[in-house]
N, C-alpha and C positions, 0 to 999 in steps of 0.2 A: 532877355530870354527868361521865361518863367517855366520852371520845371515842376510839374505836379508829382506828388507821391501818393501811392495807394498801398494800403496793407494788403497782404495775401493770406490765404488760409495757413500758410507756413509762417510761423512767427520768426523764423530766421531769415526770411526773404522779404524784401520790400520792392515794389514796382515803381519805377521812375518813368514818367511821361514827359519827354522834352518838348512836345508840341509840334514835332516834325518827324518825318520818317527816320527810322534808325536804319532799317534795311529796306530795299526795294521789294525783295521777295524772300520767302523762306525764313529760316531761323539760324542762329549761330549760338552754340553752347560752348562755354569755357569753364569746365569744372575745376581747372587749376590755373595758376599763373603761367605755367609752361604752355598750356593750350592756347593762351592769348597772344602768342608770338605774332600772329598775322592780323592783329586788331589794335591799332593805336588807341582806340577808345577803351577797349577791355584792359589793355596794359595800364592806362592811366587810372582806371577805376581800381584795379588791384593794387597799384602803388599808393592809393589813399590809405591803405592799411586796414588790417583786420577783415579783409574780404576773402571768402573762400570759394566763391563761384559768381560768374556773370553770365547772363543769357540775353540774347537780343531777339526781339520779335519785329514785326513790321513797324510799330510805332512806340515800342516800349523797351526798357532795359530793366531786368530784374537782377538784383544784387543779393547774394547770400552772405551773411556775416558769420564771423567766427563765434563759437560758444563762449559764453561769459562776457560778451561785449554787448553794450546797450546801444540801441539805434541812436539815442540822443547824442552819443559821443562820436559816432562815425557818419551819421547822415550829412552833416554840413560838409565834410571833406569830399563825400561822394557827389554831392550836388555840385560842389566846386569843380571836381574833376570833369563831370559831364559838361558843365558850362564852358570851362576852359577848352575842352575838346572842340565843341562846336564853334567857338570863337577862333580857334586856330586855323580852321579851314582844312584840316587833315581829313582823310576819308575815315569812315568807321571801320572798313576792312581794307587790307592791303590789296593791291590790284590782282595779285595772283591767287587770292583766296575767295572762293565763291561760297555763299551761304548754302545750306542744304535744304532740300524739300522735305527731308525728314525721314521718309519710309525706306527700309531696307528693300532691296530687290528680292524677288522670290520667283522661281520658275519650277515647273514640274506638274505633277498631277493635280495639285491643289490650287493651281493658278486662279481658277474661277472663284473659289471660296476666298482666297487672299485678296482678290480684286474687290469683293463685297466687303470684306473687313476694312480695307483701306478707305473705301467709299464712306462707310459709316463713321470711321474715325474722322475723316476729313470734313463731313457734313454735320455730324452731331456732337463729336467729342472735342476736337481740336479748337473750334471757336470758343467753346465754353471754358476750357482750361486756359486759353490765351487771355481771357478776361481776368483770370487769377494770376497772370504772369508766368505761365508755364507752357509746356507742350508735351504731348504724348504721341509717340511714333511707333509704327509697326516695326518689329525686330525679326519676328519669325512665327512660323506655324508648323506644328509637328503633332500628329495623332490627336487632333482636337484641341490642343493647347495653343493659345495665342500668347506670344511673348512681346511685351511692350516696353519701350524705353521712355522713362520719365525725365523731363528736363526742366530747367529753370525752377520756378517756385514749386513745381510737382516733386522734384527730386528731394527726398528726405522730409517731405511734408508729413505731419502726424496723421492727416486724413487721407493720405494717398492709398492706403490698403482699402479703406472704406470706398474710395472713388473707383478703385479697380474692381473690387468684388461686387459691390452693390450697384454700382453705376454702370461701368463699361462691360463687365462680364454679363450682367443681366441683359443689357442692350443687345450685345452680340449674340448671346444664346437665343433671344427672342427672334431675331431676324435670320440667323444662320444656325440651323439645327446641328451642323457638324461641330460647332464650337462647344467644348465642354468646360473649359476653364480659361482664365487669363492670369498670367504671371508677369511680375516685373523682371527686367534684366538690368544689370549694372552697366555702366557706360563702357 
């Protein structure tokens, strides 16, 4: 098994490409070791040491390292953990845990606007940030303000504010006049 790695815009996060599907659909975010309880693969990666976050996409795994740790020191153990997992035959996710599609549900008077926001996120934003090892999902909409949840390489990325304000906010405001601002939300 050959696992490729790619850097991401977030220097604390590295993207691992195992050359096969990680998830069939959706994404899975593990911002802490406790959140990884339903994933044998995520638990194995956290156990490799100095890992503060794991995120799964369709064909990639992004890993966020602890501050003060160099990639040269932990990358071999993460590669080993991923390889051991795939050789073990264990599932990526426990049977009772399903990956998420990402977006929060929204009902009410703004349902049509929210539908347009989700459509733009799905077609224009999410594919681009997946290339960088992350995901951005809809969290809420209130009085013109769109709340988005940043995951994987996007969470804590130094350029995330620029991505939100100059990229996503401008895109949404261009197509949906009711949008006046975009803000991030914590997990």
